[in-house]
C-alpha positions as CSV (number, residue, x, y, z in Angstrom):
1,M,8.1,-64.5,-46.3
2,N,9.8,-62.3,-43.8
3,K,8.3,-60.2,-41.1
4,F,9.1,-56.6,-41.6
5,T,8.2,-54.1,-38.9
6,A,9.9,-50.7,-38.5
7,L,10.3,-48.8,-35.3
8,G,7.4,-46.4,-34.9
9,A,5.4,-48.1,-37.6
10,N,1.6,-48.1,-37.4
11,E,0.3,-50.4,-34.7
12,I,-1.7,-52.2,-37.3
13,T,1.4,-53.7,-38.8
14,K,2.7,-55.1,-35.5
15,N,1.6,-58.7,-36.2
16,I,1.4,-58.6,-40.0
17,T,3.8,-60.7,-42.1
18,F,4.7,-58.9,-45.4
19,Q,6.2,-60.3,-48.5
20,G,8.8,-57.7,-48.5
21,E,9.7,-54.1,-47.9
22,M,7.7,-52.8,-50.9
23,H,4.7,-54.7,-49.7
24,Q,4.9,-53.1,-46.3
25,K,5.5,-49.6,-47.7
26,F,2.5,-50.0,-49.9
27,F,0.4,-51.1,-47.1
28,L,1.5,-48.1,-44.8
29,L,1.0,-45.7,-47.7
30,Y,-2.4,-46.7,-49.0
31,L,-4.3,-47.8,-45.8
32,P,-4.6,-44.3,-44.5
33,E,-6.0,-43.3,-48.0
34,C,-9.0,-45.6,-47.3
35,R,-12.2,-44.3,-45.8
36,S,-11.7,-46.6,-42.9
37,E,-8.8,-48.6,-41.5
38,D,-11.1,-51.6,-40.5
39,V,-10.1,-55.2,-41.1
40,Y,-11.9,-55.2,-44.6
41,H,-9.8,-52.3,-45.8
42,Q,-6.7,-53.9,-44.2
43,A,-7.4,-57.1,-46.1
44,L,-8.0,-55.2,-49.4
45,I,-4.8,-53.1,-49.2
46,Y,-2.7,-56.1,-48.0
47,C,-3.8,-58.2,-50.9
48,L,-3.4,-55.4,-53.5
49,G,0.2,-54.8,-52.2
50,I,1.3,-58.4,-52.9
51,S,2.1,-58.0,-56.5
52,R,4.0,-55.3,-58.3
53,D,1.3,-55.3,-61.0
54,T,-1.5,-54.6,-58.5
55,R,0.6,-52.0,-56.6
56,E,1.3,-50.1,-59.8
57,H,-2.4,-50.1,-60.8
58,V,-4.0,-49.7,-57.5
59,E,-5.8,-46.4,-58.7
60,E,-7.4,-48.4,-61.5
61,I,-8.5,-51.2,-59.1
62,Y,-10.0,-49.2,-56.2
63,D,-11.5,-45.7,-55.9
64,F,-10.2,-44.3,-52.6
65,E,-12.7,-41.4,-52.6
66,T,-15.8,-43.4,-52.9
67,G,-14.7,-46.7,-51.4
68,C,-15.9,-48.5,-54.6
69,I,-14.3,-51.3,-56.5
70,K,-13.6,-50.7,-60.1
71,T,-14.6,-53.9,-61.8
72,E,-13.6,-52.6,-65.2
73,C,-9.9,-53.3,-64.1
74,M,-10.6,-56.9,-64.7
75,K,-10.5,-56.4,-68.5
76,A,-7.4,-54.1,-68.4
77,G,-4.5,-55.1,-70.7
78,W,-1.9,-55.2,-67.9
79,Q,-3.7,-58.0,-66.1
80,T,-1.9,-61.3,-65.6
81,S,-3.4,-64.5,-64.4
82,G,-1.7,-63.8,-61.0
83,S,-3.0,-60.3,-60.7
84,L,-6.5,-61.4,-61.5
85,K,-6.3,-64.0,-58.7
86,I,-5.0,-61.4,-56.3
87,I,-7.7,-58.9,-57.2
88,R,-10.5,-61.6,-56.8
89,M,-9.1,-62.5,-53.4
90,A,-8.9,-58.9,-52.3
91,F,-12.4,-58.1,-53.4
92,N,-13.8,-61.2,-51.8
93,L,-12.2,-60.4,-48.5
94,Y,-13.3,-56.7,-48.9
95,C,-17.0,-57.2,-49.7
96,N,-17.5,-60.9,-49.5
97,D,-18.1,-61.2,-53.3
98,T,-16.0,-61.9,-56.3
99,P,-16.1,-59.1,-58.9
100,T,-17.2,-59.6,-62.5
101,V,-17.1,-57.3,-65.4
102,Y,-20.0,-59.3,-66.8
103,E,-22.5,-58.4,-64.1
104,K,-24.9,-56.7,-66.6
105,E,-24.9,-59.7,-68.8
106,L,-25.4,-62.1,-65.8
107,V,-28.5,-60.1,-64.6
108,L,-29.9,-60.1,-68.1
109,S,-29.4,-63.8,-68.6
110,V,-31.1,-64.5,-65.2
111,F,-34.0,-62.3,-66.3
112,R,-34.3,-64.1,-69.6
113,W,-34.3,-67.5,-67.9
114,N,-36.9,-66.4,-65.4
115,R,-39.0,-64.9,-68.2
116,R,-38.9,-68.1,-70.2
117,S,-39.8,-70.3,-67.3
118,T,-42.9,-68.3,-66.5
119,C,-44.4,-68.2,-70.0
């Protein structure tokens, strides 16, 4: 990976190593769209900018207005094994959790298990 830094670029990018020019452009374009430019949002946008797939579908992955993760993107037809890994890593760094589209089923299975064990 090369270190890309443009003159006058945001101070945040000063010590960041980008995969390439498209990665850096994505980071500089989308970080200001976030509700905050803290390290959590920096990690999220950095990770989502790694792959062309995640860059092209960023609006399906993250809601910039609410700051919420769109877990339904994990079932999208455009997903590859690589993009899924990138999204899981990005979400883990952003909110210290790995997303799942099966959250409702997981809660129900835990509830059923607890219910059986108390009967």
